[in-house]
SEFI-182774 format. One record per atom (N, C-alpha, C, O, CB): z, x, y; residue number from 1; residue in one letter. Coordinates in steps of 0.05 Angstrom, whole numbers. Glycine has a CB too. Example, Ala and Ser with C-alpha at 12.3 -4.5 7.8 and 13.67 -1.06 7.14 Angstrom:
2
       zz       xx       yy   seq   type
      156      264     -114     1      A
      156      246      -90     1      A
      156      264      -66     1      A
      169      285      -66     1      A
      181      226      -89     1      A
      142      257      -45     2      S
      143      273      -21     2      S
      157      258        1     2      S
      161      268       23     2      S
      114      282      -12     2      S
% end
This chain:
162
       zz       xx       yy   seq   type
      682     -395      275     1      M
      684     -378      252     1      M
      669     -389      228     1      M
      654     -375      215     1      M
      714     -373      246     1      M
      674     -415      223     2      K
      661     -428      200     2      K
      631     -428      204     2      K
      616     -423      185     2      K
      671     -457      197     2      K
      621     -433      228     3      R
      593     -432      234     3      R
      581     -404      230     3      R
      559     -401      220     3      R
      587     -442      263     3      R
      596     -384      237     4      S
      588     -356      234     4      S
      584     -349      204     4      S
      565     -336      197     4      S
      608     -337      247     4      S
      602     -359      188     5      I
      600     -354      159     5      I
      576     -368      148     5      I
      562     -357      131     5      I
      626     -364      145     5      I
      570     -393      157     6      Q
      547     -408      148     6      Q
      521     -393      155     6      Q
      503     -391      139     6      Q
      547     -437      159     6      Q
      520     -384      180     7      C
      496     -369      189     7      C
      492     -344      173     7      C
      470     -337      165     7      C
      499     -362      219     7      C
      514     -330      167     8      S
      512     -305      151     8      S
      502     -312      123     8      S
      485     -297      111     8      S
      539     -291      149     8      S
      512     -333      112     9      L
      504     -342       85     9      L
      474     -349       84     9      L
      460     -341       66     9      L
      521     -365       75     9      L
      465     -364      104    10      V
      437     -371      106    10      V
      419     -347      108    10      V
      399     -344       95    10      V
      432     -390      130    10      V
      427     -328      125    11      L
      412     -303      128    11      L
      411     -287      102    11      L
      390     -276       96    11      L
      424     -286      150    11      L
      433     -286       88    12      A
      433     -272       62    12      A
      415     -285       42    12      A
      401     -271       27    12      A
      462     -271       51    12      A
      415     -311       41    13      V
      397     -326       22    13      V
      368     -321       29    13      V
      352     -317       11    13      V
      404     -356       22    13      V
      361     -321       55    14      V
      334     -316       64    14      V
      325     -288       56    14      V
      303     -284       46    14      V
      331     -320       94    14      V
      343     -268       60    15      A
      336     -240       54    15      A
      331     -237       24    15      A
      312     -224       16    15      A
      359     -221       63    15      A
      349     -249        7    16      V
      346     -247      -22    16      V
      320     -261      -31    16      V
      306     -251      -48    16      V
      370     -260      -36    16      V
      314     -284      -19    17      T
      289     -299      -26    17      T
      265     -283      -19    17      T
      246     -281      -35    17      T
      289     -326      -12    17      T
      265     -270        5    18      Q
      242     -254       13    18      Q
      238     -230       -5    18      Q
      216     -223      -13    18      Q
      245     -245       42    18      Q
      260     -217      -12    19      A
      259     -193      -30    19      A
      248     -202      -58    19      A
      232     -188      -69    19      A
      286     -180      -33    19      A
      257     -225      -68    20      H
      248     -235      -94    20      H
      218     -241      -92    20      H
      203     -235     -111    20      H
      264     -260     -102    20      H
      209     -254      -70    21      A
      181     -261      -67    21      A
      164     -235      -66    21      A
      142     -235      -78    21      A
      177     -277      -42    21      A
      174     -215      -53    22      A
      159     -189      -52    22      A
      156     -177      -79    22      A
      134     -168      -86    22      A
      172     -170      -33    22      A
      177     -177      -95    23      R
      175     -166     -123    23      R
      157     -183     -140    23      R
      141     -172     -156    23      R
      203     -165     -135    23      R
      158     -210     -136    24      A
      141     -227     -152    24      A
      111     -223     -146    24      A
       94     -226     -163    24      A
      148     -257     -147    24      A
      105     -216     -121    25      Q
       77     -210     -113    25      Q
       66     -184     -124    25      Q
       42     -182     -128    25      Q
       76     -210      -83    25      Q
       84     -165     -129    26      S
       75     -139     -137    26      S
       60     -140     -164    26      S
       68     -155     -182    26      S
       98     -120     -139    26      S
       39     -124     -166    27      L
       24     -121     -191    27      L
       32      -96     -206    27      L
       20      -90     -226    27      L
       -6     -120     -185    27      L
       53      -83     -197    28      C
       63      -59     -210    28      C
       82      -67     -233    28      C
       97      -86     -230    28      C
       77      -40     -190    28      C
       80      -52     -255    29      A
       98      -57     -277    29      A
      127      -47     -271    29      A
      130      -30     -253    29      A
       88      -43     -303    29      A
      146      -57     -285    30      K
      174      -49     -280    30      K
      179      -19     -284    30      K
      196       -8     -270    30      K
      192      -65     -298    30      K
      164       -7     -302    31      D
      168       22     -307    31      D
      151       40     -289    31      D
      150       64     -293    31      D
      162       28     -336    31      D
      137       28     -269    32      E
      121       43     -250    32      E
      134       44     -223    32      E
      149       27     -215    32      E
       93       31     -248    32      E
      128       65     -208    33      A
      136       67     -180    33      A
      116       50     -164    33      A
       92       51     -169    33      A
      136       97     -170    33      A
      127       36     -145    34      T
      110       21     -126    34      T
      107       37     -101    34      T
      126       39      -85    34      T
      122       -8     -120    34      T
       84       50      -98    35      Y
       79       67      -75    35      Y
       71       50      -51    35      Y
       75       57      -28    35      Y
       58       88      -81    35      Y
       58       27      -57    36      F
       50        9      -35    36      F
       48      -19      -47    36      F
       37      -22      -69    36      F
       23       18      -22    36      F
       57      -39      -33    37      S
       55      -66      -41    37      S
       58      -85      -18    37      S
       76      -82       -1    37      S
       76      -73      -63    37      S
       40     -104      -16    38      C
       43     -125        5    38      C
       27     -150       -3    38      C
        7     -148      -18    38      C
       33     -114       33    38      C
       36     -173        6    39      P
       20     -197        2    39      P
       -3     -197       22    39      P
        0     -189       45    39      P
       38     -222        5    39      P
      -26     -207       12    40      A
      -50     -210       29    40      A
      -56     -240       30    40      A
      -39     -257       26    40      A
      -74     -193       19    40      A
      -81     -246       34    41      S
      -89     -274       36    41      S
      -92     -288        8    41      S
      -95     -274      -12    41      S
     -115     -277       51    41      S
      -90     -314        8    42      S
      -95     -330      -16    42      S
      -78     -322      -40    42      S
      -87     -325      -63    42      S
     -124     -328      -24    42      S
      -53     -314      -35    43      G
      -35     -307      -57    43      G
      -41     -280      -70    43      G
      -29     -273      -90    43      G
      -36     -328      -77    43      G
      -60     -265      -59    44      R
      -67     -239      -70    44      R
      -47     -218      -61    44      R
      -32     -223      -42    44      R
      -96     -231      -62    44      R
      -48     -195      -74    45      S
      -30     -174      -68    45      S
      -45     -147      -69    45      S
      -63     -144      -85    45      S
       -6     -173      -88    45      S
      -38     -129      -51    46      I
      -50     -102      -50    46      I
      -29      -83      -60    46      I
       -6      -83      -50    46      I
      -60      -95      -20    46      I
      -35      -66      -80    47      N
      -15      -49      -92    47      N
      -26      -22      -99    47      N
      -50      -18     -105    47      N
       -5      -62     -117    47      N
       -9       -2      -98    48      L
      -14       25     -109    48      L
       10       31     -126    48      L
       32       34     -117    48      L
      -19       47      -86    48      L
        5       34     -152    49      C
       26       36     -172    49      C
       22       62     -189    49      C
        0       72     -192    49      C
       26       12     -191    49      C
       44       72     -199    50      G
       42       95     -216    50      G
       68      105     -227    50      G
       89       96     -220    50      G
       28      117     -202    50      G
       65      125     -244    51      K
       87      140     -255    51      K
       84      168     -243    51      K
       64      181     -248    51      K
       88      140     -287    51      K
      104      177     -228    52      P
      101      202     -214    52      P
       91      225     -232    52      P
      101      229     -254    52      P
      128      210     -202    52      P
       71      239     -221    53      A
       58      262     -234    53      A
       44      254     -260    53      A
       36      272     -275    53      A
       79      283     -240    53      A
       41      229     -266    54      Q
       27      221     -291    54      Q
        4      202     -285    54      Q
      -19      208     -294    54      Q
       46      207     -309    54      Q
        9      180     -271    55      T
      -12      160     -267    55      T
      -11      149     -239    55      T
        9      151     -225    55      T
       -9      137     -287    55      T
      -34      138     -230    56      L
      -35      125     -204    56      L
      -59      106     -205    56      L
      -81      113     -213    56      L
      -38      145     -180    56      L
      -54       81     -196    57      Q
      -75       61     -198    57      Q
      -73       41     -175    57      Q
      -51       31     -169    57      Q
      -75       46     -225    57      Q
      -95       35     -162    58      Y
      -97       15     -141    58      Y
     -102      -12     -155    58      Y
     -118      -14     -173    58      Y
     -120       21     -120    58      Y
      -88      -33     -146    59      R
      -91      -59     -158    59      R
      -93      -80     -136    59      R
      -77      -80     -117    59      R
      -69      -66     -178    59      R
     -111      -99     -139    60      F
     -114     -121     -120    60      F
     -118     -146     -135    60      F
     -134     -147     -154    60      F
     -139     -115     -100    60      F
     -104     -167     -128    61      G
     -107     -193     -141    61      G
      -81     -208     -141    61      G
      -64     -204     -124    61      G
     -117     -189     -169    61      G
      -79     -225     -161    62      K
      -55     -242     -164    62      K
      -41     -234     -189    62      K
      -53     -224     -208    62      K
      -63     -272     -164    62      K
      -15     -239     -191    63      P
        0     -234     -216    63      P
      -14     -249     -239    63      P
      -19     -273     -237    63      P
       29     -242     -213    63      P
      -20     -235     -260    64      G
      -34     -247     -283    64      G
      -64     -248     -280    64      G
      -78     -256     -299    64      G
      -24     -274     -287    64      G
      -74     -241     -256    65      R
     -103     -242     -251    65      R
     -111     -219     -232    65      R
     -117     -225     -209    65      R
     -112     -269     -240    65      R
     -111     -195     -242    66      V
     -119     -172     -226    66      V
     -149     -172     -222    66      V
     -164     -172     -242    66      V
     -108     -145     -238    66      V
     -158     -171     -197    67      E
     -187     -172     -192    67      E
     -199     -144     -192    67      E
     -223     -140     -198    67      E
     -192     -185     -165    67      E
     -183     -124     -184    68      L
     -193      -96     -184    68      L
     -170      -78     -191    68      L
     -148      -79     -179    68      L
     -205      -88     -156    68      L
     -174      -61     -212    69      A
     -155      -40     -220    69      A
     -171      -15     -220    69      A
     -190      -12     -237    69      A
     -141      -47     -248    69      A
     -164        4     -203    70      F
     -180       29     -201    70      F
     -161       53     -199    70      F
     -141       52     -184    70      F
     -198       29     -177    70      F
     -167       74     -214    71      P
     -187       77     -234    71      P
     -180       61     -259    71      P
     -157       54     -263    71      P
     -192      107     -241    71      P
     -200       57     -277    72      A
     -195       43     -301    72      A
     -173       57     -318    72      A
     -157       44     -331    72      A
     -221       39     -318    72      A
     -174       83     -318    73      R
     -154       99     -332    73      R
     -134      111     -311    73      R
     -141      130     -297    73      R
     -167      122     -349    73      R
     -110       99     -308    74      P
      -91      108     -288    74      P
      -85      138     -288    74      P
      -77      149     -267    74      P
      -66       92     -291    74      P
      -87      151     -311    75      E
      -82      180     -312    75      E
     -102      196     -296    75      E
      -98      220     -292    75      E
      -81      189     -341    75      E
     -124      184     -288    76      E
     -145      197     -271    76      E
     -139      194     -241    76      E
     -154      205     -225    76      E
     -172      187     -278    76      E
     -119      178     -234    77      G
     -114      172     -207    77      G
     -111      195     -188    77      G
     -121      195     -166    77      G
      -89      155     -205    77      G
      -96      216     -196    78      A
      -92      239     -179    78      A
     -118      253     -173    78      A
     -119      268     -153    78      A
      -72      258     -192    78      A
     -138      250     -189    79      D
     -164      263     -185    79      D
     -183      247     -167    79      D
     -201      259     -155    79      D
     -177      268     -211    79      D
     -178      221     -164    80      V
     -198      204     -149    80      V
     -187      195     -122    80      V
     -203      186     -105    80      V
     -205      181     -166    80      V
     -162      196     -117    81      F
     -151      187      -91    81      F
     -149      211      -72    81      F
     -142      233      -81    81      F
     -123      174      -95    81      F
     -154      206      -47    82      R
     -151      226      -26    82      R
     -131      217       -6    82      R
     -129      193        1    82      R
     -178      232      -12    82      R
     -115      235        4    83      Y
      -92      229       21    83      Y
      -95      241       49    83      Y
     -105      263       53    83      Y
      -66      241        8    83      Y
      -87      225       69    84      A
      -87      234       97    84      A
      -62      223      111    84      A
      -54      201      106    84      A
     -113      226      112    84      A
      -51      240      128    85      H
      -26      232      143    85      H
      -28      244      171    85      H
      -36      267      174    85      H
       -1      242      128    85      H
      -19      228      190    86      Y
      -18      237      218    86      Y
        9      227      229    86      Y
       17      204      225    86      Y
      -42      226      235    86      Y
       22      245      244    87      T
       47      237      256    87      T
       50      250      283    87      T
       42      273      287    87      T
       71      244      238    87      T
       62      236      301    88      R
       71      246      327    88      R
       93      227      336    88      R
      100      209      322    88      R
       47      248      348    88      R
      105      232      359    89      F
      127      216      368    89      F
      120      186      367    89      F
      100      177      379    89      F
      134      224      397    89      F
      135      171      353    90      Q
      133      142      349    90      Q
      107      133      336    90      Q
       99      110      338    90      Q
      135      128      376    90      Q
       94      151      322    91      V
       69      144      307    91      V
       71      157      280    91      V
       77      181      277    91      V
       44      154      323    91      V
       65      141      259    92      D
       64      151      232    92      D
       42      136      218    92      D
       44      111      214    92      D
       92      148      217    92      D
       21      150      209    93      R
       -2      137      197    93      R
       -9      150      171    93      R
      -11      174      169    93      R
      -27      137      216    93      R
      -13      133      150    94      F
      -20      142      123    94      F
      -46      128      115    94      F
      -50      105      121    94      F
        3      137      103    94      F
      -62      143      100    95      E
      -86      131       88    95      E
      -90      143       60    95      E
      -85      167       55    95      E
     -111      137      105    95      E
      -98      126       42    96      I
     -107      134       15    96      I
     -135      123       12    96      I
     -140       99       14    96      I
      -87      123       -8    96      I
     -154      142        7    97      R
     -182      134        5    97      R
     -193      139      -23    97      R
     -185      158      -37    97      R
     -199      150       26    97      R
     -211      120      -32    98      F
     -225      124      -57    98      F
     -251      110      -56    98      F
     -255       91      -41    98      F
     -207      114      -81    98      F
     -269      118      -74    99      D
     -296      106      -76    99      D
     -298       95     -104    99      D
     -291      107     -124    99      D
     -318      127      -71    99      D
     -309       70     -105   100      N
     -313       57     -131   100      N
     -341       43     -130   100      N
     -345       24     -115   100      N
     -290       36     -136   100      N
     -359       53     -146   101      A
     -386       41     -150   101      A
     -400       37     -123   101      A
     -411       16     -117   101      A
     -383       14     -164   101      A
     -399       58     -106   102      G
     -413       56      -80   102      G
     -398       42      -58   102      G
     -409       38      -36   102      G
     -439       44      -84   102      G
     -374       34      -64   103      T
     -358       20      -44   103      T
     -334       38      -37   103      T
     -321       49      -55   103      T
     -348       -8      -54   103      T
     -328       41      -11   104      E
     -306       58       -2   104      E
     -282       40        5   104      E
     -285       19       18   104      E
     -314       75       22   104      E
     -259       48       -4   105      Y
     -234       34        1   105      Y
     -215       53       15   105      Y
     -212       76        8   105      Y
     -221       23      -26   105      Y
     -202       43       37   106      V
     -182       58       51   106      V
     -157       41       53   106      V
     -156       22       68   106      V
     -192       67       79   106      V
     -137       48       37   107      L
     -111       35       38   107      L
      -96       48       62   107      L
      -95       73       63   107      L
      -95       38       11   107      L
      -86       32       80   108      F
      -73       44      104   108      F
      -46       31      110   108      F
      -41        8      104   108      F
      -92       41      127   108      F
      -30       47      122   109      D
       -3       39      132   109      D
        1       53      158   109      D
        7       77      158   109      D
       20       44      111   109      D
       -1       39      180   110      Y
        2       51      207   110      Y
       27       39      221   110      Y
       30       15      223   110      Y
      -23       45      224   110      Y
       43       57      231   111      M
       66       49      248   111      M
       63       62      275   111      M
       59       86      277   111      M
       94       58      234   111      M
       65       46      296   112      E
       65       56      323   112      E
       86       42      339   112      E
       85       17      342   112      E
       37       53      336   112      E
      106       57      348   113      S
      130       46      360   113      S
      142       27      339   113      S
      149       36      317   113      S
      124       31      387   113      S
      145        2      345   114      S
      156      -17      326   114      S
      135      -35      314   114      S
      141      -54      300   114      S
      178      -34      338   114      S
      109      -29      319   115      R
       87      -45      309   115      R
       75      -33      284   115      R
       70       -9      283   115      R
       65      -48      331   115      R
       71      -50      264   116      R
       61      -41      238   116      R
       35      -56      231   116      R
       34      -80      234   116      R
       82      -44      216   116      R
       15      -41      222   117      E
       -9      -52      211   117      E
      -13      -39      184   117      E
      -11      -15      181   117      E
      -34      -47      230   117      E
      -20      -55      164   118      A
      -24      -45      137   118      A
      -44      -63      123   118      A
      -48      -86      130   118      A
        3      -43      121   118      A
      -58      -51      104   119      G
      -77      -66       88   119      G
      -97      -48       75   119      G
      -91      -24       69   119      G
      -91      -86      106   119      G
     -121      -58       71   120      V
     -143      -42       59   120      V
     -169      -49       74   120      V
     -175      -72       78   120      V
     -145      -47       29   120      V
     -183      -28       81   121      N
     -210      -31       92   121      N
     -230      -25       70   121      N
     -228       -4       57   121      N
     -215      -12      117   121      N
     -250      -42       67   122      V
     -270      -40       46   122      V
     -297      -38       59   122      V
     -305      -56       74   122      V
     -269      -64       26   122      V
     -312      -16       53   123      T
     -338      -12       66   123      T
     -359      -10       44   123      T
     -357        6       25   123      T
     -338       14       83   123      T
     -380      -27       47   124      Q
     -402      -26       27   124      Q
     -428      -31       43   124      Q
     -430      -50       58   124      Q
     -398      -48        5   124      Q
     -447      -13       39   125      G
     -472      -15       53   125      G
     -470      -16       83   125      G
     -485      -30       97   125      G
     -486      -40       44   125      G
     -451       -1       94   126      G
     -447        0      123   126      G
     -431      -24      135   126      G
     -426      -24      159   126      G
     -473        1      136   126      G
     -424      -43      118   127      K
     -409      -66      127   127      K
     -380      -63      119   127      K
     -374      -59       96   127      K
     -421      -93      116   127      K
     -361      -66      138   128      E
     -333      -63      133   128      E
     -318      -90      134   128      E
     -323     -106      152   128      E
     -320      -43      152   128      E
     -301      -93      114   129      I
     -283     -117      113   129      I
     -255     -106      112   129      I
     -249      -88       98   129      I
     -290     -135       89   129      I
     -238     -118      128   130      S
     -210     -110      128   130      S
     -193     -132      117   130      S
     -195     -156      125   130      S
     -200     -103      157   130      S
     -176     -125       98   131      V
     -156     -144       86   131      V
     -129     -135       96   131      V
     -119     -114       88   131      V
     -158     -145       54   131      V
     -117     -152      113   132      S
      -91     -145      125   132      S
      -68     -154      108   132      S
      -69     -175       95   132      S
      -89     -157      153   132      S
      -47     -138      110   133      C
      -22     -146       96   133      C
       -6     -166      114   133      C
       -8     -166      138   133      C
       -5     -121       91   133      C
        8     -183      100   134      R
       28     -199      113   134      R
       55     -186      106   134      R
       56     -168       90   134      R
       27     -229      104   134      R
       76     -196      117   135      R
      103     -185      112   135      R
      113     -196       86   135      R
      106     -218       79   135      R
      122     -191      135   135      R
      129     -182       71   136      P
      139     -155       76   136      P
      119     -134       64   136      P
      105     -139       45   136      P
      166     -151       63   136      P
      119     -111       77   137      V
      103      -88       67   137      V
      122      -67       56   137      V
      141      -59       69   137      V
       85      -75       90   137      V
      118      -59       31   138      R
      134      -38       19   138      R
      115      -13       16   138      R
       94      -15        3   138      R
      146      -46       -9   138      R
      123        9       28   139      S
      106       33       27   139      S
      123       58       23   139      S
      143       62       36   139      S
       90       35       53   139      S
      114       74        4   140      R
      125      100       -2   140      R
      102      120       -3   140      R
      103      139      -19   140      R
      142      100      -28   140      R
       81      116       13   141      L
       57      133       12   141      L
       64      162       18   141      L
       50      180        8   141      L
       36      123       31   141      L
       84      167       35   142      G
       91      194       42   142      G
       99      211       17   142      G
       96      236       18   142      G
      114      194       61   142      G
      108      198       -4   143      E
      116      213      -28   143      E
       91      224      -43   143      E
       94      241      -60   143      E
      131      194      -47   143      E
       67      216      -35   144      L
       43      225      -49   144      L
       31      250      -35   144      L
       12      262      -45   144      L
       22      203      -49   144      L
       43      258      -12   145      E
       33      282        1   145      E
       37      306      -17   145      E
       58      310      -28   145      E
       48      287       28   145      E
       16      322      -20   146      G
       16      346      -37   146      G
       11      339      -66   146      G
        6      358      -82   146      G
       43      359      -35   146      G
       11      314      -73   147      K
        5      306     -101   147      K
      -24      296     -104   147      K
      -35      295     -126   147      K
       24      284     -110   147      K
      -36      289      -81   148      L
      -64      280      -81   148      L
      -81      300      -65   148      L
      -70      315      -48   148      L
      -67      251      -70   148      L
     -107      299      -70   149      K
     -125      316      -54   149      K
     -125      308      -25   149      K
     -122      285      -19   149      K
     -154      315      -66   149      K
     -128      328       -8   150      C
     -130      324       21   150      C
     -156      309       28   150      C
     -177      317       17   150      C
     -128      351       36   150      C
     -154      289       44   151      D
     -178      275       53   151      D
     -188      288       79   151      D
     -181      278      101   151      D
     -173      244       57   151      D
     -204      309       77   152      T
     -213      323      101   152      T
     -233      307      117   152      T
     -238      314      140   152      T
     -226      349       92   152      T
     -244      285      106   153      E
     -262      267      121   153      E
     -247      248      139   153      E
     -260      236      156   153      E
     -280      252      101   153      E
     -222      244      134   154      S
     -206      225      150   154      S
     -200      236      178   154      S
     -193      260      180   154      S
     -180      217      136   154      S
     -203      220      198   155      A
     -196      228      225   155      A
     -166      235      227   155      A
     -158      251      244   155      A
     -203      206      246   155      A
     -150      222      210   156      L
     -121      228      210   156      L
     -116      257      203   156      L
      -98      269      215   156      L
     -107      209      191   156      L
     -131      268      184   157      A
     -126      295      175   157      A
     -137      316      193   157      A
     -129      339      193   157      A
     -137      298      147   157      A
     -156      308      210   158      G
     -169      327      228   158      G
     -183      350      214   158      G
     -184      372      225   158      G
     -148      338      247   158      G
     -193      344      191   159      G
     -208      365      176   159      G
     -191      382      157   159      G
     -202      398      142   159      G
     -222      382      195   159      G
     -165      379      159   160      A
     -147      396      142   160      A
     -120      381      138   160      A
     -112      366      154   160      A
     -142      424      154   160      A
     -108      387      115   161      C
      -81      377      110   161      C
      -61      400      111   161      C
      -69      423      109   161      C
      -80      361       83   161      C
      -36      393      113   162      R
      -15      414      113   162      R
      -13      429       87   162      R
        3      447       84   162      R
       12      402      118   162      R
% end
C-alpha cells in the first residue's frame, strides 16, 4: 500500500513537471489561445497562437528569442493561413499552410491509430526540411475549421473543404 502511494506520488510529480515544461516552451501569450504547441530541437518551440476571430500567428524559436513570427501583423492571420483536414476510421490529419517570402510552411498534426506525427515542413527552392515535434504536443487545430480559408492544394482536402 505504501509503495503504491509512493508510485502514485511520483507519477503525479512527473505529470505536473511535464505540463509545466510544455507551458514554459510555448511562445503564446497568456491571453492567447494555443492552437498548436510542441517542443522541437535545440530548445526551440513550434506554435500557432491567437485570439479567436481576431488574430493568428505562427511562431518558431525559443522563449525570449522568437526566430520567426508570421504574419508580422497577427490580425492578418486569418487571411494568410490555409486549412486542410482529413479523417477516416482511426485517422485524423490536420494541416495549416502558409507562404512567407517564397518559402512554404506546412504545420501538421497527424494521428493514425495510436501513432502521432507533428511538426512543420519547410520547402524552399524545391528542397524540403522537416522539423519534428517531440512530446508533448498540444493541438487544437480542429477549432480553426471554417475560420481559415480552405487549402484546396492540399492532398488532405482533395480539392475541396466541407
